C-alpha positions in Angstrom: 114.3 113.4 87.2 112.1 111.8 89.8 109.8 108.9 90.1 106.4 110.5 89.2 105.3 108.3 86.4 106.5 105.0 88.1 104.8 105.9 91.4 101.6 106.8 89.5 101.6 103.5 87.6 102.2 101.6 90.9 99.4 103.4 92.7 97.0 103.0 89.7 97.9 99.4 89.3 97.4 98.5 93.0 94.1 100.3 93.3 92.9 98.9 90.0 93.7 95.4 91.2 91.8 96.0 94.4 88.7 97.3 92.5 88.8 94.4 90.1 89.1 92.0 93.0 86.1 93.7 94.7 84.2 93.3 91.4 84.8 89.5 91.5 84.0 89.3 95.2 80.8 91.3 94.9 79.6 89.9 91.6 76.1 91.1 91.9 74.6 93.1 89.0 73.7 96.5 90.2 74.8 100.1 89.6 77.7 100.0 92.1 79.2 97.0 90.4 79.3 98.9 87.1 81.1 101.8 88.7 83.6 99.5 90.4 84.2 97.8 87.1 84.7 101.0 85.2 87.0 102.5 87.8 89.1 99.3 88.0 89.5 99.1 84.2 90.3 102.8 83.9 93.0 102.5 86.6 94.4 99.4 85.0 94.7 101.1 81.6 96.3 104.1 83.2 98.8 101.9 84.9 99.6 100.3 81.5 100.2 103.8 80.1 102.2 105.3 82.9 104.3 102.1 83.5 106.4 102.2 80.4 106.8 105.9 80.6 108.0 105.5 84.2 110.4 102.7 83.1 111.9 104.9 80.4 112.1 108.3 82.1 112.4 107.8 85.9 115.6 107.2 87.9 114.3 104.1 89.7 112.7 101.6 87.3 111.1 99.4 89.9 107.9 101.3 90.6 107.2 101.5 86.8 107.8 97.7 86.4 105.7 96.8 89.3 102.9 99.2 88.2 103.0 97.7 84.8 102.7 94.2 86.2 99.7 95.2 88.4 98.1 96.8 85.4 98.4 93.6 83.4 97.0 91.6 86.3 94.1 94.1 86.6 93.3 93.6 82.9 93.6 89.8 83.2 91.2 89.8 86.2 88.7 91.9 84.3 88.8 89.7 81.1 88.5 86.5 83.2 85.5 88.1 85.0 83.8 88.8 81.6 84.3 85.2 80.5 
């Protein structure tokens, strides 16, 4: 069937981790930080949605699993940043 959902979860998870890492690195309170924060959390949640779909429907399950892991890491980084 293809690897569309798994690859999407992988890309969203990696980019979400990068944006949440940038959020922690540039932890100044301005408008750009808000946009980085929102983009990172949206990509992390998207990765959490597409990951299980990719695991269930795609031929290769590895991109879906790795995307799901990156989505979880993104959410953990975001929650730790808020604390």
